[in-house]
TORDRENMAR-987881 format. One record per residue (C-alpha): x, y, z. Coordinates in Angstrom, 3 decimals. Example, Ala and Ser with C-alpha at 12.3 -4.5 7.8 and 13.67 -1.06 7.14 Angstrom:
> X_Y_Z
> 12.300_-4.500_7.800 .
> 13.670_-1.060_7.140 .
END
This chain:
> X_Y_Z
> 94.267_-232.511_23.241 .
> 95.920_-231.361_26.304 .
> 98.421_-229.447_24.324 .
> 95.334_-227.285_23.193 .
> 93.924_-226.395_26.434 .
> 95.837_-222.754_26.904 .
> 94.659_-222.126_23.547 .
> 91.505_-222.112_24.732 .
> 91.697_-220.843_28.399 .
> 92.995_-218.194_27.878 .
> 91.447_-216.452_25.162 .
> 88.173_-217.049_27.215 .
> 89.920_-215.642_30.510 .
> 91.196_-212.567_28.216 .
> 87.690_-211.795_26.685 .
> 86.191_-211.992_30.234 .
> 88.671_-209.532_31.465 .
> 88.314_-207.391_28.387 .
> 84.727_-207.716_28.781 .
> 84.968_-206.772_32.513 .
> 86.738_-203.533_31.666 .
> 84.179_-202.790_28.832 .
> 86.723_-203.419_25.898 .
> 85.449_-205.498_23.052 .
> 85.739_-209.350_23.541 .
> 88.127_-209.459_20.310 .
> 90.862_-206.895_21.894 .
> 91.094_-209.829_25.019 .
> 91.557_-212.476_22.140 .
> 94.039_-210.726_20.328 .
> 95.711_-209.799_23.839 .
> 95.710_-213.666_24.301 .
> 98.057_-214.425_21.322 .
> 100.307_-211.709_22.134 .
> 100.777_-213.664_25.702 .
> 100.839_-216.881_24.365 .
> 103.659_-215.760_22.438 .
> 105.529_-213.867_25.430 .
> 105.190_-217.450_27.741 .
> 106.672_-219.255_24.472 .
> 103.441_-220.983_22.670 .
> 104.301_-221.093_18.922 .
> 101.533_-220.510_16.062 .
> 98.879_-223.350_15.526 .
> 98.071_-224.050_12.438 .
> 94.745_-225.055_13.230 .
> 93.568_-222.181_14.949 .
> 95.264_-220.120_12.153 .
> 93.090_-222.199_9.434 .
> 89.874_-221.486_11.329 .
> 90.874_-217.478_11.580 .
> 90.973_-218.116_7.870 .
> 87.878_-219.146_7.484 .
> 86.499_-217.190_9.600 .
> 87.538_-214.103_7.666 .
> 86.471_-215.347_4.436 .
> 82.703_-216.771_5.804 .
> 82.886_-212.653_7.928 .
> 83.444_-211.216_4.275 .
> 80.939_-213.228_2.939 .
> 78.347_-212.130_4.953 .
> 79.282_-208.579_4.460 .
> 78.980_-208.454_0.549 .
> 75.321_-209.803_1.792 .
> 74.543_-206.321_3.007 .
> 76.229_-204.505_0.115 .
> 75.105_-202.762_-2.820 .
> 77.725_-202.960_-5.377 .
> 76.804_-199.366_-7.032 .
> 78.448_-197.850_-3.490 .
> 81.923_-198.479_-5.342 .
> 81.104_-195.635_-7.624 .
> 80.181_-193.499_-5.540 .
> 82.633_-190.232_-4.650 .
> 83.078_-190.266_-1.051 .
> 83.970_-194.198_-1.853 .
> 86.630_-194.377_-5.289 .
> 88.074_-191.080_-4.636 .
> 88.724_-190.984_-1.118 .
> 90.414_-194.856_-1.713 .
> 92.275_-193.477_-4.188 .
> 93.755_-190.118_-2.995 .
> 94.239_-191.471_0.365 .
> 96.220_-194.866_-1.000 .
> 98.594_-192.058_-2.531 .
> 98.538_-189.547_0.612 .
> 99.565_-192.602_2.719 .
> 101.979_-194.362_0.674 .
> 104.459_-191.224_0.199 .
> 103.960_-190.611_3.969 .
> 104.689_-193.642_4.675 .
> 107.746_-194.237_2.905 .
> 109.545_-191.125_3.907 .
> 108.461_-191.840_7.268 .
> 109.957_-195.082_7.161 .
> 112.753_-193.906_5.798 .
> 113.362_-190.750_7.952 .
> 113.884_-193.678_10.667 .
> 116.116_-195.531_9.601 .
> 118.364_-193.140_8.948 .
> 118.243_-192.217_12.535 .
> 119.322_-195.585_12.934 .
> 116.639_-196.800_15.076 .
> 115.762_-200.406_14.817 .
> 118.354_-202.905_13.267 .
> 117.419_-201.737_9.924 .
> 119.430_-199.980_7.840 .
> 119.024_-197.044_5.216 .
> 117.020_-198.379_2.503 .
> 116.445_-197.802_-1.027 .
> 113.147_-195.775_-2.094 .
> 111.937_-198.835_-3.750 .
> 111.654_-200.791_-0.660 .
> 110.648_-197.877_1.307 .
> 107.203_-197.021_-1.375 .
> 106.892_-201.224_-1.053 .
> 106.531_-200.971_2.900 .
> 104.658_-197.548_2.522 .
> 101.952_-199.279_0.070 .
> 101.750_-201.824_2.502 .
> 100.801_-199.477_5.319 .
> 97.991_-197.666_3.240 .
> 95.726_-200.437_3.873 .
> 93.093_-200.290_6.485 .
> 92.085_-203.808_7.904 .
> 88.567_-205.497_6.423 .
> 88.276_-208.115_9.560 .
> 88.827_-205.590_12.265 .
> 86.315_-202.853_10.569 .
> 83.679_-205.248_9.384 .
> 83.750_-206.819_13.103 .
> 83.333_-203.478_14.623 .
> 80.756_-202.161_12.648 .
> 78.657_-205.463_13.454 .
> 79.530_-204.838_16.968 .
> 77.581_-201.768_16.600 .
> 74.989_-203.406_14.189 .
> 76.243_-200.190_11.427 .
> 77.235_-201.619_8.739 .
> 74.232_-200.260_6.758 .
> 74.512_-196.722_8.386 .
> 76.137_-194.242_5.703 .
> 79.821_-194.097_7.337 .
> 79.496_-197.905_7.842 .
> 78.611_-198.350_4.186 .
> 81.054_-196.145_3.427 .
> 84.139_-197.363_5.130 .
> 82.835_-201.324_3.497 .
> 83.110_-199.331_0.284 .
> 86.593_-197.701_0.639 .
> 88.028_-201.090_2.025 .
> 86.246_-202.812_-0.855 .
> 88.231_-200.390_-3.414 .
> 91.270_-201.247_-1.459 .
> 90.895_-204.725_-2.172 .
> 90.662_-204.144_-5.870 .
> 93.786_-202.373_-5.653 .
> 95.599_-205.205_-3.501 .
> 94.609_-207.631_-6.688 .
> 96.360_-205.046_-8.775 .
> 99.306_-205.046_-6.826 .
> 99.675_-208.927_-6.585 .
> 99.090_-209.006_-10.613 .
> 102.286_-206.703_-10.712 .
> 104.134_-208.180_-8.337 .
> 104.438_-210.836_-10.330 .
> 104.103_-213.665_-6.880 .
> 100.801_-215.498_-7.806 .
> 99.607_-213.206_-10.653 .
> 95.964_-213.604_-11.313 .
> 95.777_-215.611_-14.969 .
> 93.845_-215.172_-17.634 .
> 91.386_-216.938_-16.419 .
> 90.189_-214.775_-14.195 .
> 88.584_-212.581_-16.896 .
> 85.865_-215.690_-16.838 .
> 85.196_-214.126_-13.177 .
> 83.018_-211.489_-14.926 .
> 80.478_-214.636_-15.351 .
> 79.465_-215.308_-12.114 .
> 77.655_-212.026_-12.557 .
> 74.826_-213.334_-14.849 .
> 75.278_-216.936_-13.498 .
> 74.005_-214.801_-10.163 .
> 70.463_-215.716_-10.987 .
> 71.099_-219.610_-10.346 .
> 73.115_-219.108_-6.981 .
> 69.599_-217.086_-5.856 .
> 67.478_-219.687_-7.253 .
> 69.124_-222.627_-5.331 .
> 69.155_-219.869_-2.559 .
> 65.511_-219.850_-2.157 .
> 64.975_-223.525_-1.981 .
> 67.064_-224.372_1.102 .
> 64.655_-223.595_3.380 .
> 65.468_-222.605_7.193 .
> 67.779_-224.978_9.085 .
> 70.961_-226.295_8.588 .
> 70.832_-226.636_4.731 .
> 70.669_-223.063_4.457 .
> 74.017_-223.209_6.496 .
> 75.131_-225.474_4.451 .
> 74.462_-223.353_1.453 .
> 75.676_-220.399_2.609 .
> 79.399_-222.069_3.302 .
> 79.527_-223.606_-0.084 .
> 78.295_-220.063_-2.060 .
> 81.327_-218.626_0.367 .
> 83.956_-221.307_0.215 .
> 83.794_-222.735_-3.437 .
> 82.515_-219.818_-6.293 .
> 83.847_-217.395_-3.775 .
> 87.085_-218.097_-2.130 .
> 88.353_-221.388_-3.607 .
> 87.029_-219.851_-7.813 .
> 88.945_-216.521_-6.832 .
> 92.052_-218.395_-5.524 .
> 92.683_-220.602_-8.417 .
> 92.668_-218.114_-11.364 .
> 95.176_-216.085_-8.795 .
> 92.890_-213.423_-7.126 .
> 92.675_-212.864_-3.551 .
> 90.317_-215.562_-2.060 .
> 88.514_-213.317_0.682 .
> 87.746_-210.922_-2.071 .
> 85.754_-213.727_-3.758 .
> 84.011_-214.263_-0.426 .
> 82.670_-210.605_-0.689 .
> 81.510_-210.307_-3.996 .
> 79.590_-213.366_-3.984 .
> 78.004_-212.593_-1.018 .
> 77.609_-209.004_-2.984 .
> 75.819_-211.006_-5.624 .
> 73.172_-212.590_-3.707 .
> 72.014_-209.567_-1.762 .
> 69.281_-208.564_-3.455 .
> 67.727_-212.257_-2.066 .
> 64.961_-211.891_0.480 .
> 66.426_-214.545_2.117 .
> 69.911_-212.929_2.520 .
> 68.757_-211.054_6.195 .
> 68.532_-214.757_6.698 .
> 71.421_-216.351_6.192 .
> 73.290_-213.620_7.573 .
> 71.869_-213.994_10.233 .
> 72.370_-218.025_10.864 .
> 75.566_-217.669_9.719 .
> 76.841_-214.934_13.091 .
> 77.185_-217.580_15.561 .
> 79.432_-219.908_14.027 .
> 81.357_-217.121_11.876 .
> 81.942_-215.552_15.572 .
> 83.557_-218.854_16.706 .
> 85.489_-218.932_13.589 .
> 86.868_-215.295_13.996 .
> 88.453_-215.588_17.402 .
> 91.260_-218.257_15.718 .
> 91.840_-215.003_13.444 .
> 92.787_-212.627_16.513 .
> 94.801_-215.088_18.284 .
> 96.664_-216.139_15.446 .
> 97.336_-212.439_14.946 .
> 98.738_-211.824_18.514 .
> 100.950_-215.070_18.545 .
> 102.549_-213.899_14.939 .
> 106.504_-213.358_15.737 .
> 109.008_-212.373_18.416 .
> 109.861_-209.338_17.822 .
> 113.193_-208.111_19.259 .
> 113.345_-204.949_21.645 .
> 114.796_-203.114_18.446 .
> 111.700_-204.024_16.176 .
> 109.551_-203.310_18.799 .
> 110.641_-200.036_19.276 .
> 110.045_-199.319_15.569 .
> 106.988_-201.414_15.175 .
> 105.287_-198.599_18.030 .
> 107.032_-195.838_15.681 .
> 104.865_-196.802_13.087 .
> 101.326_-195.943_14.891 .
> 102.571_-192.368_14.676 .
> 101.208_-192.623_10.843 .
> 98.011_-193.602_11.954 .
> 96.939_-189.913_12.794 .
> 98.128_-189.027_9.522 .
> 95.808_-191.602_7.524 .
> 92.820_-190.373_10.031 .
> 92.646_-186.610_9.318 .
> 93.785_-188.064_5.956 .
> 90.367_-189.693_5.597 .
> 88.704_-186.963_7.006 .
> 89.447_-184.295_4.774 .
> 89.059_-186.064_1.595 .
> 85.245_-187.385_3.100 .
> 84.440_-184.162_4.006 .
> 85.264_-182.404_0.868 .
> 82.909_-185.228_-0.641 .
> 80.534_-183.891_1.243 .
> 79.958_-186.280_4.460 .
> 79.277_-183.858_7.315 .
> 82.367_-183.684_10.114 .
> 80.650_-185.877_12.315 .
> 80.161_-188.674_9.293 .
> 84.204_-188.453_8.113 .
> 85.252_-188.491_11.600 .
> 83.181_-191.687_12.372 .
> 84.549_-193.266_9.306 .
> 88.183_-191.916_9.651 .
> 88.259_-193.699_13.029 .
> 86.380_-196.940_12.125 .
> 89.485_-196.936_9.242 .
> 92.321_-196.242_11.609 .
> 94.105_-199.420_11.350 .
> 96.652_-201.028_9.478 .
> 95.688_-204.186_7.924 .
> 96.751_-208.246_7.759 .
> 96.960_-207.297_4.178 .
> 100.617_-205.449_4.945 .
> 102.177_-208.448_6.767 .
> 101.343_-210.472_3.111 .
> 102.607_-207.461_1.147 .
> 105.914_-208.128_3.156 .
> 105.781_-211.930_3.101 .
> 105.500_-211.702_-0.961 .
> 107.950_-208.806_-1.741 .
> 110.648_-210.903_0.921 .
> 109.674_-214.638_-1.061 .
> 110.336_-211.964_-4.320 .
> 114.054_-210.969_-2.598 .
> 112.860_-207.208_-2.517 .
> 112.895_-206.945_0.810 .
> 114.543_-208.516_3.876 .
> 112.817_-210.572_5.771 .
> 112.963_-209.048_9.172 .
> 110.314_-206.484_8.403 .
> 107.670_-209.468_8.210 .
> 107.810_-209.231_12.030 .
> 108.551_-206.303_12.746 .
> 105.202_-205.159_10.794 .
> 103.094_-208.738_12.672 .
> 103.924_-206.048_15.913 .
> 102.491_-202.898_14.293 .
> 99.185_-204.704_12.848 .
> 98.962_-206.401_16.438 .
> 99.092_-202.893_18.222 .
> 97.062_-200.721_15.847 .
> 94.342_-203.450_16.033 .
> 94.479_-202.555_20.076 .
> 94.668_-198.701_19.497 .
> 91.765_-199.400_16.483 .
> 89.610_-201.206_18.975 .
> 90.033_-198.593_22.115 .
> 89.385_-195.235_19.484 .
> 86.267_-197.094_18.410 .
> 84.508_-198.065_21.864 .
> 80.784_-197.308_21.938 .
> 79.976_-194.543_23.703 .
> 83.559_-192.177_23.418 .
> 82.927_-188.958_23.218 .
> 86.133_-188.885_20.992 .
> 84.480_-188.689_17.715 .
> 82.307_-185.313_18.354 .
> 85.330_-183.615_20.076 .
> 87.101_-184.512_16.753 .
> 84.003_-183.306_14.761 .
> 83.842_-180.028_16.017 .
> 87.355_-179.374_14.689 .
> 86.229_-180.192_11.567 .
> 84.476_-176.741_9.686 .
> 80.707_-177.693_8.668 .
> 79.871_-178.785_5.158 .
> 77.381_-176.287_3.368 .
> 73.713_-177.506_2.694 .
> 73.625_-177.334_-0.517 .
> 77.052_-179.579_-0.913 .
> 76.409_-181.851_1.871 .
> 75.535_-185.460_0.594 .
> 72.349_-186.228_0.059 .
> 71.829_-188.564_3.018 .
> 72.620_-185.831_5.952 .
> 70.687_-182.884_4.337 .
> 67.801_-181.760_6.487 .
> 65.629_-183.903_7.933 .
> 62.112_-183.581_7.448 .
> 59.715_-185.673_9.879 .
> 56.051_-183.647_8.856 .
> 53.466_-183.389_11.354 .
> 54.494_-186.527_14.138 .
> 53.963_-187.163_17.251 .
> 55.875_-190.416_17.769 .
> 58.857_-191.577_16.083 .
> 60.864_-194.971_15.952 .
> 64.134_-195.547_15.925 .
> 64.878_-198.869_13.505 .
> 62.450_-199.687_11.516 .
> 63.548_-203.766_10.960 .
> 60.155_-206.446_11.734 .
> 59.361_-205.225_15.431 .
> 59.715_-201.360_14.134 .
> 57.620_-202.424_11.254 .
> 54.918_-203.731_13.449 .
> 54.775_-201.011_15.727 .
> 54.785_-198.151_13.382 .
> 51.497_-200.222_11.491 .
> 49.651_-201.392_15.200 .
> 50.461_-196.975_16.131 .
> 48.640_-196.426_12.570 .
> 45.782_-198.649_12.833 .
> 45.182_-199.123_16.144 .
> 45.734_-195.665_17.812 .
> 45.811_-193.267_14.761 .
> 49.032_-192.012_15.958 .
> 50.947_-189.990_12.889 .
> 53.918_-191.710_13.401 .
> 57.682_-191.383_11.363 .
> 60.418_-194.289_11.156 .
> 64.188_-194.020_11.035 .
> 66.726_-196.491_9.827 .
> 69.996_-196.712_8.847 .
> 69.424_-199.142_5.997 .
> 68.975_-196.852_2.884 .
> 67.648_-200.320_0.994 .
> 65.302_-200.489_3.988 .
> 64.775_-197.205_3.732 .
> 63.369_-197.077_-0.054 .
> 61.747_-200.142_0.254 .
> 59.132_-198.856_3.277 .
> 59.038_-195.225_1.078 .
> 57.174_-197.276_-1.938 .
> 54.514_-198.745_0.364 .
> 53.533_-195.580_1.669 .
> 55.445_-195.470_5.825 .
> 56.811_-191.994_6.599 .
> 59.880_-192.988_7.099 .
> 63.475_-191.260_6.062 .
> 67.391_-192.209_6.562 .
> 69.216_-191.213_9.294 .
> 71.756_-192.478_12.219 .
> 69.632_-192.393_15.569 .
> 72.952_-192.280_17.209 .
> 74.596_-189.173_15.930 .
> 73.799_-186.068_18.430 .
> 73.492_-183.927_15.505 .
> 70.188_-185.920_14.202 .
> 67.520_-183.993_16.296 .
> 69.392_-180.634_14.705 .
> 68.642_-182.029_11.227 .
> 64.806_-182.163_11.623 .
> 62.929_-179.335_10.290 .
> 59.966_-177.372_11.140 .
> 60.076_-178.210_14.856 .
> 57.730_-181.416_15.254 .
> 56.344_-181.831_17.926 .
> 57.551_-185.279_18.694 .
> 56.225_-186.779_22.153 .
> 56.866_-190.257_22.120 .
> 60.230_-191.980_21.179 .
> 60.470_-196.059_20.693 .
> 63.629_-197.358_20.530 .
> 63.286_-200.499_18.110 .
> 66.671_-201.365_17.186 .
> 68.425_-204.628_17.720 .
> 71.644_-203.237_19.621 .
> 71.384_-202.254_23.347 .
> 74.240_-199.877_22.885 .
> 72.459_-198.329_19.984 .
> 69.533_-197.693_21.738 .
> 71.069_-195.692_24.695 .
> 73.166_-193.848_22.599 .
> 70.062_-192.741_20.698 .
> 68.251_-192.578_23.624 .
> 70.799_-190.308_25.501 .
> 70.467_-187.908_22.240 .
> 66.999_-188.086_22.053 .
> 66.733_-186.479_25.880 .
> 68.829_-184.302_25.537 .
> 66.430_-182.370_22.776 .
> 62.967_-183.663_23.703 .
> 63.483_-184.661_27.117 .
> 59.785_-184.092_27.752 .
> 58.468_-186.590_25.484 .
> 58.253_-190.672_26.665 .
> 60.640_-193.176_25.973 .
> 60.169_-196.625_25.040 .
> 62.457_-198.772_24.730 .
> 63.338_-203.055_23.271 .
> 65.814_-204.991_25.384 .
> 66.673_-208.623_25.799 .
> 68.253_-208.833_29.016 .
> 67.424_-207.666_32.439 .
> 70.738_-205.637_32.987 .
> 69.889_-203.774_29.608 .
> 66.290_-202.781_30.666 .
> 67.791_-201.754_34.278 .
> 70.149_-199.426_32.122 .
> 67.877_-198.000_30.147 .
> 65.073_-197.154_33.337 .
> 68.550_-195.551_34.872 .
> 68.718_-193.528_31.713 .
> 64.796_-192.601_31.967 .
> 63.204_-195.350_29.689 .
> 58.984_-195.093_31.019 .
> 59.079_-198.958_29.760 .
> 61.652_-201.188_28.694 .
> 59.665_-203.879_27.037 .
> 61.319_-207.421_26.879 .
> 62.012_-208.534_23.256 .
> 60.969_-212.065_23.911 .
> 57.553_-211.363_25.845 .
> 56.025_-210.001_22.362 .
> 56.744_-208.408_18.778 .
> 55.501_-204.962_17.562 .
> 51.610_-204.868_18.955 .
> 53.666_-205.222_22.264 .
> 55.706_-202.626_22.222 .
> 53.090_-199.905_20.363 .
> 50.755_-200.570_23.416 .
> 53.451_-199.927_26.104 .
> 54.449_-196.782_23.926 .
> 50.644_-195.757_23.839 .
> 50.198_-196.270_27.445 .
> 53.394_-194.000_28.337 .
> 52.451_-191.485_25.930 .
> 48.538_-191.317_28.113 .
> 49.950_-191.632_31.359 .
> 52.860_-188.863_30.535 .
> 50.425_-185.947_28.452 .
> 47.216_-187.263_28.891 .
> 46.439_-188.799_32.484 .
> 42.728_-187.656_32.864 .
> 41.426_-188.167_29.771 .
> 42.875_-191.409_28.712 .
> 43.204_-190.383_25.102 .
> 45.063_-188.220_23.100 .
> 44.453_-185.679_20.015 .
> 46.123_-186.513_16.833 .
> 46.335_-184.836_13.364 .
> 43.473_-187.759_12.421 .
> 40.917_-186.998_14.843 .
> 41.573_-183.326_14.017 .
> 40.823_-183.443_10.753 .
END
């Protein structure tokens, strides 16, 4: 047991160090693996297995939030296909150029080998992207859904590669996987009977690993893709959100093993390290290609850039492609170590590029030509809030309760804003005045039409960083408003108040009614301190 001490202590120390530097902890976990590698520690199978379990569980929970219809959208399948061609050609050309210069230990290689290596570099990391989006609580935003959809299509291309390569090709039994679609009613029925405790956790794990990973792997299809598909098949069930939430901590713990194992992969020589570093120059090409295609598909410059930056990394599948090609005699085994380091370095760079609060997306978006209104994506066209005086960002349980209380008890005209398309559609059917938009989009208020007289902004989103970013943009657009936010911890409350929040409600002090009452009081104190009441659209009529 004592042999495991460095593998346990160093990730904690590096994770704390990353957090102290305001970097995501996963960057610290990755660094801890690299340090252990340098110190001469060998990869541990138990940690690697733990990481694999975490990846499978994470993809299952991501599937719980995905609508399968997303894959048929132009900005998803077209971007995936065109980007694959562009980056494969660019990657192969760049590798031929580097080997021709004599860089690294690799001699000039045939075009076929360069094409395989370029193809391996054309994928983005499902693990890193999903983890980044989850930390931002933006898996259901437009750019988050688009990025995840692109990753799913890329996984389908990966399955085709495995089939063509002849190494562990899918069997004819793989065709039977289509029967999982009609069988999904049985999985949903079982989900409804699992209650809310440990039995629900166990049932979710079984769904992810048995009809998900194990069944797909048995017929020669990528097991991780199976876990994602299983999540998508039960995503429409009312308990899918609860299942995703209850699996969160378990999945987070297991994923530490993935990042530590990635850092531990192989000890590269100096020349291999140089070659891996030079491969990072392909990432800007990936970013530009993603941005150009997504912008052509009608996404705004900001959404295109956000999606592109999120996907700016190399995939762990890159290592799998190299390993399979090596075992098939198509590539030299030395490429595995080189590309493993390139993937690790891309994780570091990708994490830095996607830090919360960075101004990089805005600066890059300013360089991209705007999309004409008639060609914009339906979710990015002008926003009509109506004649409202209060806007609630985040229409989850707390946001809905706040909305109901403000309308029923205070007769205040309210509009809700949320990034989740399914949630917005469901609430709209119930009569809520709610629109789909990204609260952290600094262009949001520019999209608002009819110049609504908004006097109260309530931030009811579950992630503190998202509330902070949304509040900054709202203050710039409507600095005269009363701002009320929800938070969980004392340091977060302090940050929001310093930013300009009139009132911050602790999440554990009450639900939506408390937030509504606090918002109304702040509204009165700021705009009607003498009368103690306001004139609403309802009272005027």
